[in-house]
C-alpha positions as CSV (number, residue, x, y, z in Angstrom):
1,M,-37.4,-9.6,24.9
2,E,-36.1,-10.3,21.3
3,D,-35.6,-6.6,20.7
4,L,-33.6,-6.3,24.0
5,A,-31.5,-9.3,23.1
6,T,-30.8,-7.8,19.7
7,L,-29.9,-4.5,21.2
8,N,-27.5,-6.1,23.8
9,K,-25.8,-8.0,21.0
10,Q,-25.3,-4.8,19.0
11,I,-23.9,-3.1,22.0
12,E,-21.5,-6.0,22.6
13,E,-20.4,-5.9,19.0
14,M,-19.8,-2.2,19.1
15,Q,-17.8,-2.5,22.3
16,E,-15.6,-5.2,20.7
17,R,-15.0,-3.0,17.6
18,L,-14.1,0.0,19.8
19,R,-11.6,-2.2,21.7
20,L,-10.2,-3.3,18.4
21,Q,-9.9,0.3,17.2
22,E,-8.1,1.2,20.4
23,K,-5.7,-1.7,19.9
24,L,-5.1,-0.6,16.3
25,S,-4.3,2.9,17.5
26,S,-1.7,1.5,19.9
27,L,-0.3,-0.7,17.1
28,G,0.0,2.4,14.9
29,M,2.1,4.2,17.6
30,L,4.3,1.1,18.0
31,S,4.7,0.8,14.2
32,A,5.9,4.4,14.1
33,G,8.5,3.7,16.8
34,I,9.7,0.5,15.0
35,A,9.9,2.3,11.7
36,H,12.0,5.1,13.2
37,E,14.4,2.6,14.8
38,I,14.7,0.6,11.5
39,Q,15.5,3.7,9.4
40,N,18.9,4.3,11.0
41,P,20.4,0.8,10.2
42,L,18.9,1.0,6.7
43,N,20.7,4.3,6.2
44,F,24.0,2.5,7.1
45,V,23.2,-0.3,4.6
46,I,22.5,2.2,1.8
47,N,25.6,4.3,2.6
48,F,27.9,1.4,2.8
49,S,26.6,-0.1,-0.4
50,K,27.4,3.2,-2.2
51,L,30.9,3.3,-0.5
52,S,31.5,-0.3,-1.5
53,D,30.4,0.5,-5.1
54,N,33.0,3.3,-5.2
55,L,35.7,1.0,-3.9
56,L,34.8,-1.6,-6.4
57,N,35.2,0.9,-9.2
58,E,38.7,1.7,-7.9
59,L,39.5,-2.0,-7.8
60,K,38.3,-2.4,-11.4
61,Q,40.8,0.3,-12.4
62,L,43.6,-1.2,-10.5
63,L,42.9,-4.7,-11.9
64,G,42.6,-3.3,-15.4
65,S,46.4,-2.8,-15.7
66,E,47.3,-6.0,-13.8
67,C,45.0,-8.4,-15.7
68,T,46.8,-8.0,-19.0
69,Q,49.2,-10.8,-18.2
70,L,46.5,-13.2,-17.0
71,P,45.0,-15.9,-19.2
72,Q,41.9,-14.9,-21.1
73,E,39.7,-17.3,-19.2
74,E,40.8,-15.9,-15.8
75,K,40.3,-12.3,-17.0
76,E,36.7,-13.2,-18.1
77,E,36.0,-14.8,-14.7
78,I,37.3,-11.8,-12.8
79,G,35.2,-9.5,-15.0
80,D,32.1,-11.6,-14.4
81,I,32.6,-11.5,-10.6
82,L,33.1,-7.8,-10.6
83,C,29.9,-7.3,-12.7
84,D,28.0,-9.5,-10.3
85,L,29.3,-7.6,-7.3
86,T,28.3,-4.3,-8.9
87,E,24.8,-5.5,-9.7
88,N,24.4,-6.8,-6.2
89,L,25.4,-3.5,-4.6
90,H,23.0,-1.7,-6.9
91,K,20.2,-4.0,-5.8
92,I,21.0,-3.5,-2.1
93,A,20.9,0.3,-2.6
94,E,17.7,0.1,-4.7
95,H,15.8,-2.1,-2.2
96,G,17.2,-0.2,0.8
97,N,15.9,3.1,-0.7
98,R,12.5,1.4,-1.3
99,A,12.4,0.3,2.4
100,I,13.3,3.8,3.5
101,S,10.5,5.2,1.3
102,I,8.0,2.9,3.0
103,I,9.2,3.8,6.4
104,Q,9.0,7.5,5.7
105,G,5.4,6.9,4.5
106,I,4.6,5.2,7.9
107,L,6.2,8.0,9.8
108,L,4.3,10.6,7.7
109,Y,1.1,8.6,8.3
110,S,1.6,8.7,12.1
111,R,3.1,12.1,12.5
112,G,1.4,14.2,9.9
113,K,-0.1,17.4,11.1
114,E,-3.9,17.2,11.1
115,D,-5.5,18.6,7.9
116,E,-2.2,20.0,6.6
117,Y,-2.1,20.1,2.8
118,V,1.3,19.2,1.4
119,P,2.5,19.1,-2.3
120,T,2.6,15.3,-2.8
121,D,3.7,12.9,-5.4
122,A,0.4,11.1,-5.6
123,A,1.6,8.3,-7.8
124,R,4.5,7.4,-5.5
125,L,2.3,7.6,-2.4
126,T,-0.5,5.5,-4.1
127,K,2.0,2.9,-5.2
128,E,3.6,2.6,-1.8
129,Y,0.3,2.0,0.0
130,V,-1.1,-0.3,-2.7
131,W,1.9,-2.7,-2.1
132,L,1.8,-2.1,1.7
133,G,-1.8,-3.3,1.7
134,Y,-0.9,-6.3,-0.5
135,H,2.0,-7.4,1.7
136,A,-0.1,-6.9,4.9
137,M,-2.7,-9.2,3.4
138,R,0.1,-11.8,2.5
139,A,1.3,-11.6,6.1
140,N,-2.1,-12.5,7.5
141,Y,-3.4,-15.0,4.9
142,K,-1.2,-18.0,4.0
143,N,-0.6,-18.5,0.2
144,F,-2.4,-15.2,-0.6
145,N,-1.3,-14.1,-4.1
146,I,-2.9,-11.8,-6.7
147,S,-2.0,-9.9,-9.9
148,I,-1.9,-6.1,-9.4
149,H,-2.1,-4.1,-12.6
150,E,-1.0,-0.5,-12.2
151,D,-1.4,2.5,-14.5
152,Y,0.0,5.8,-13.2
153,A,-0.3,9.0,-15.3
154,D,3.0,10.4,-16.7
155,G,3.9,14.0,-15.9
156,L,1.6,14.3,-12.9
157,S,2.7,17.4,-10.9
158,A,2.7,17.5,-7.1
159,V,-0.8,17.6,-5.8
160,K,-1.8,19.3,-2.6
161,L,-3.1,16.5,-0.3
162,I,-3.2,15.6,3.3
163,P,-0.7,12.7,2.7
164,Q,-1.5,10.7,5.8
165,D,-5.2,10.8,5.0
166,F,-4.9,10.1,1.3
167,S,-2.7,7.1,2.1
168,R,-5.4,5.9,4.6
169,V,-7.9,5.9,1.7
170,V,-5.7,3.9,-0.5
171,L,-4.9,1.4,2.3
172,N,-8.5,1.0,3.3
173,I,-9.7,0.4,-0.2
174,M,-6.8,-1.9,-1.0
175,N,-7.4,-3.9,2.1
176,N,-11.1,-4.4,1.2
177,A,-10.1,-5.3,-2.4
178,C,-7.6,-7.9,-1.2
179,Y,-10.1,-9.4,1.2
180,A,-12.7,-9.5,-1.6
181,V,-10.5,-11.5,-4.0
182,W,-9.2,-13.7,-1.2
183,K,-12.7,-14.6,-0.1
184,K,-13.7,-15.4,-3.7
185,A,-10.6,-17.6,-4.1
186,Q,-11.7,-19.5,-1.0
187,E,-15.2,-19.9,-2.3
188,H,-14.1,-21.1,-5.8
189,P,-10.8,-22.9,-5.3
190,E,-11.1,-25.2,-8.2
191,D,-12.5,-23.1,-11.1
192,G,-9.3,-21.4,-12.3
193,Y,-10.2,-18.1,-10.7
194,Q,-7.4,-15.5,-11.1
195,P,-7.5,-12.7,-8.5
196,I,-6.8,-9.3,-10.0
197,I,-6.7,-5.7,-8.6
198,R,-6.4,-2.8,-11.0
199,I,-5.1,0.6,-10.0
200,K,-5.3,3.7,-12.2
201,L,-4.3,7.2,-11.3
202,A,-5.1,9.9,-13.9
203,H,-5.6,13.7,-14.1
204,E,-7.7,15.9,-16.3
205,D,-9.0,19.5,-16.0
206,N,-7.3,19.9,-12.6
207,I,-9.1,16.8,-11.2
208,L,-7.1,13.9,-9.8
209,T,-8.8,10.5,-10.4
210,L,-8.0,7.4,-8.5
211,T,-9.6,4.1,-9.5
212,I,-9.2,0.8,-7.6
213,E,-11.1,-2.2,-9.0
214,D,-11.1,-5.9,-8.0
215,N,-12.7,-9.0,-9.5
216,G,-13.7,-10.3,-6.1
217,V,-17.0,-11.2,-4.4
218,G,-18.6,-7.9,-5.1
219,M,-21.4,-6.3,-3.0
220,S,-25.1,-7.0,-2.7
221,R,-27.5,-4.1,-2.9
222,E,-28.0,-4.2,0.8
223,V,-24.3,-3.9,1.5
224,Q,-24.0,-1.0,-1.0
225,Q,-26.7,0.9,0.8
226,K,-25.0,0.6,4.1
227,L,-21.5,0.9,2.9
228,F,-20.6,4.2,4.5
229,E,-22.4,3.6,7.8
230,A,-20.1,3.7,10.8
231,F,-19.5,0.2,12.3
232,F,-21.0,-1.6,9.4
233,T,-18.8,-4.4,8.1
234,T,-19.2,-7.7,6.3
235,K,-16.1,-9.2,7.8
236,P,-16.1,-11.5,10.8
237,V,-15.7,-9.9,14.3
238,G,-12.1,-9.2,14.9
239,Q,-11.2,-8.7,11.3
240,G,-12.9,-5.4,10.6
241,T,-14.0,-2.4,12.7
242,G,-16.7,-1.2,10.2
243,L,-15.1,2.3,10.3
244,G,-12.9,2.2,7.2
245,M,-15.4,3.3,4.6
246,S,-16.9,6.1,6.8
247,I,-13.4,7.4,7.3
248,V,-12.8,7.2,3.5
249,K,-15.9,9.2,2.8
250,D,-14.9,11.9,5.4
251,I,-11.4,12.2,3.9
252,I,-12.4,12.4,0.3
253,E,-15.6,14.5,0.5
254,H,-15.0,16.7,3.5
255,K,-11.3,17.1,3.8
256,H,-10.4,17.0,0.1
257,H,-13.7,18.4,-1.3
258,G,-13.9,15.5,-3.7
259,S,-16.4,12.8,-4.7
260,I,-16.7,9.0,-4.5
261,H,-18.3,6.8,-7.1
262,F,-18.6,3.1,-6.9
263,T,-20.1,0.2,-8.9
264,S,-20.3,-3.4,-7.9
265,E,-21.9,-6.6,-9.0
266,E,-22.3,-9.4,-6.5
267,G,-19.9,-12.3,-7.3
268,Q,-18.2,-10.3,-10.1
269,Y,-16.4,-7.1,-9.2
270,T,-16.2,-3.8,-7.2
271,R,-14.8,-0.5,-8.6
272,F,-14.2,2.6,-6.6
273,T,-13.4,5.9,-8.3
274,F,-12.3,9.0,-6.4
275,H,-12.2,12.5,-7.8
276,I,-10.1,15.1,-6.0
277,P,-9.6,18.8,-7.1
278,M,-5.9,19.5,-7.6
279,N,-6.1,23.2,-6.9
280,L,-7.1,23.0,-3.2
């Protein structure tokens, strides 16, 4: 009877995870639609900021000849205002372009052709999904805050990847790292613990190496042994499907012919390192 009860419980948990996975799939389609709709007004924001910057430059030239008769104090005040307006417009364009970049990543993630290798700026893609994972965690957990230390190799040429799959790897590992440091912060709120996640992207001998390390709760030996099993998760029901790491393994080892290495010490840290051939 105990075995039957255990089996029924496992079946119920699996059904709940499958329902959640279906819900996440629907949310992915919805997100792609929202991203597409947001992109158009963002393009207007960026274009009008550039147009306004051009008009502001023309205004500076016109005022240049007219300001000669004004008192020095007023000339300085006008100059300060014009500089502030210019800086504000540049910030609008900069952050608008960043938002566009994130949206394009979401659309690529949802629309990318299956198993299509595309020359990819791995550093840019990694950075986008590192911060996407971080902001997603902040949206779900009040007062969540960490330090993210990034180290991206200079001069990295475009790497042939399946972009939507590589971004899924970064997002899955980043989500786990954020959860690990958040959980440790909840367990040790008074000991001065500083959550840190380190990202490093390097290349050597035609091998792309991505390392993501956190100083969170770490993994026990039992968890490490079951890490890549489908439907295995240490998160509460409703917060994890148990499919993330099995998907990561398939993407890295089978689709990109790479390898995964990880080390972890319970209560201390977890470090994942991915090696991907650059000449696929």
